C-alpha positions in Angstrom: 143.1 -0.3 -11.4 139.8 -2.5 -11.1 137.8 -4.8 -13.1 134.6 -5.5 -12.4 131.5 -7.4 -13.4 130.2 -4.9 -16.1 126.4 -4.0 -16.1 123.7 -2.4 -18.5 124.8 1.2 -16.9 128.0 0.6 -18.1 126.8 0.5 -22.0 127.6 4.1 -22.9 131.4 3.7 -21.7 132.0 0.8 -23.7 130.8 2.0 -26.5 133.5 5.2 -26.0 136.0 2.7 -25.7 135.2 0.5 -28.8 134.6 3.5 -30.7 137.8 5.0 -29.8 139.9 2.0 -30.2 138.5 0.7 -33.2 139.4 4.3 -34.1 142.7 3.9 -33.5 144.1 0.6 -33.7 142.0 0.2 -37.1 142.2 3.2 -39.5 144.0 1.7 -42.6 142.1 -1.3 -41.9 139.3 -0.9 -42.1 137.3 1.3 -44.5 137.0 5.3 -43.1 133.1 5.1 -43.8 133.0 2.1 -40.9 134.7 4.2 -38.6 133.5 7.2 -38.8 129.7 6.0 -38.4 130.7 4.5 -34.6 129.2 6.3 -32.2 129.1 6.0 -28.4 125.4 5.3 -28.4 125.2 2.0 -25.7 121.6 1.7 -26.4 121.6 -1.4 -28.5 124.5 -2.8 -26.2 122.5 -2.1 -22.7 119.7 -4.2 -24.2 122.0 -7.5 -25.3 123.6 -6.8 -22.2 120.7 -7.3 -19.9 120.1 -10.3 -21.9 122.9 -12.2 -21.6 123.3 -15.6 -20.5 124.9 -17.1 -17.6 127.3 -18.8 -19.7 128.7 -15.4 -20.8 130.2 -12.3 -19.2 130.9 -8.4 -19.2 133.3 -7.4 -17.8 135.2 -3.7 -17.8 138.4 -2.0 -16.1 138.4 1.2 -14.6 141.1 3.3 -14.4 140.1 6.6 -11.0 136.4 5.4 -11.8 136.2 5.9 -15.0 135.9 2.5 -17.9 138.8 2.5 -19.4 138.3 -1.4 -21.3 136.4 -4.0 -21.1 136.2 -7.5 -22.3 133.7 -9.9 -23.4 133.7 -14.1 -23.6 131.5 -16.7 -23.9 131.1 -20.4 -25.2 133.6 -20.5 -28.2 131.2 -20.0 -31.8 134.0 -22.2 -33.6 133.2 -25.8 -32.6 136.5 -26.8 -30.9 136.7 -29.5 -28.1 140.8 -28.0 -26.8 139.2 -24.4 -26.6 136.3 -24.0 -25.5 135.4 -20.8 -24.7 136.8 -17.6 -26.4 136.9 -13.9 -25.7 135.0 -12.2 -28.2 136.8 -8.5 -27.4 139.5 -6.8 -25.3 139.7 -3.5 -25.8 141.3 -0.1 -23.6 141.3 3.3 -24.1 144.9 4.5 -26.5 145.4 6.4 -23.3 145.1 3.9 -21.0 147.1 0.9 -23.0 150.7 0.1 -21.7 149.3 0.1 -18.3 148.6 -3.1 -17.4 144.5 -2.9 -18.0 144.1 -5.8 -21.0 146.2 -7.8 -19.4 144.0 -7.9 -15.9 141.2 -8.2 -18.3 143.0 -11.1 -20.3 143.1 -12.9 -17.1 140.6 -12.2 -15.6 138.4 -13.1 -18.6 140.0 -16.5 -18.4 139.1 -16.6 -15.2 135.4 -16.4 -15.8 135.7 -19.1 -18.6 137.8 -21.4 -16.3 134.2 -20.5 -14.0 132.1 -22.0 -16.8 134.4 -25.4 -16.6 135.9 -24.1 -20.2 139.8 -25.6 -20.2 141.0 -23.8 -22.6 139.8 -20.7 -25.1 140.4 -18.9 -28.4 140.7 -15.4 -29.4 140.4 -13.9 -32.6 142.0 -10.4 -33.9 142.3 -8.9 -37.2 145.3 -10.1 -39.2 147.1 -7.1 -39.6 146.6 -6.4 -36.8 149.9 -6.9 -35.5 150.2 -5.0 -31.8 147.4 -7.4 -30.4 148.8 -10.2 -31.8 152.3 -9.3 -30.0 149.8 -8.8 -26.7 148.4 -12.1 -26.7 151.9 -13.9 -27.3 153.1 -11.9 -24.9 150.2 -13.2 -22.9 150.7 -16.9 -23.5 148.5 -17.5 -26.5 149.3 -19.2 -29.4 148.7 -19.0 -33.3 146.4 -21.7 -34.5 145.1 -20.6 -37.5 143.9 -17.5 -39.6 140.3 -17.5 -41.1 138.8 -15.7 -43.7 135.1 -16.8 -44.2 134.2 -15.0 -47.2 134.5 -11.6 -44.3 133.7 -8.8 -46.0 133.3 -5.2 -44.5 132.2 -2.4 -46.3 134.1 -4.3 -49.6 136.9 -4.9 -47.6 138.1 -8.9 -47.0 139.1 -9.4 -43.4 140.8 -12.4 -42.3 141.5 -13.2 -38.6 144.3 -14.7 -36.9 143.3 -17.3 -33.9 144.9 -17.6 -30.8 144.4 -19.8 -27.9 145.4 -20.9 -24.9 144.6 -24.8 -24.1 145.4 -24.4 -20.2 143.9 -21.2 -18.6 145.1 -22.3 -15.5 148.5 -20.9 -17.3 147.0 -18.0 -17.9 145.4 -16.9 -15.2 148.3 -17.3 -13.1 150.5 -15.3 -15.6 152.0 -11.7 -14.9 153.3 -9.9 -17.6 155.6 -6.6 -16.9 153.8 -4.1 -16.0 155.0 -1.1 -18.1 154.5 -3.8 -22.0 152.4 -2.2 -24.3 149.2 -3.7 -24.6 146.8 -4.4 -27.2 145.1 -2.9 -29.5 142.2 -3.9 -30.5 141.2 -6.8 -31.5 
């Protein structure tokens, strides 16, 4: 397994991971219409990655040379002095969950945030996505709060739960058991 900085050339593979993971993790949590419309075209993502500022990062996890997971992060989208960094997304293909890819991406993402001078971070997850919430707790995250902020996806109200790490050093040095179940989607 390898974790490396993503390039715009990884955009289609990242979209494949996102689409397959969303369809597996969010079926029953989000409308089928939303999940069925997802595709593998990474054109928009490629453009966004090419324009990504220095305060943001994109990482991919590879297994046997194929992208099987990704992580995006940067400054927190909600101002919080104690948790100024945020991992926006971390996804691993369902067929590769439970093999350490998610843990490796989380640790690498925490190192990226720490390299930007941030000591703490937050990640938001669908409240009903219990496997991911459990994964974040196993990784040392602490539940901060739930937020709904009138978020609506195709008529379904969505509530997210925030998990925080007060000290990224603890996350970057942790090594969860190799065969623990990985989180499924964010």
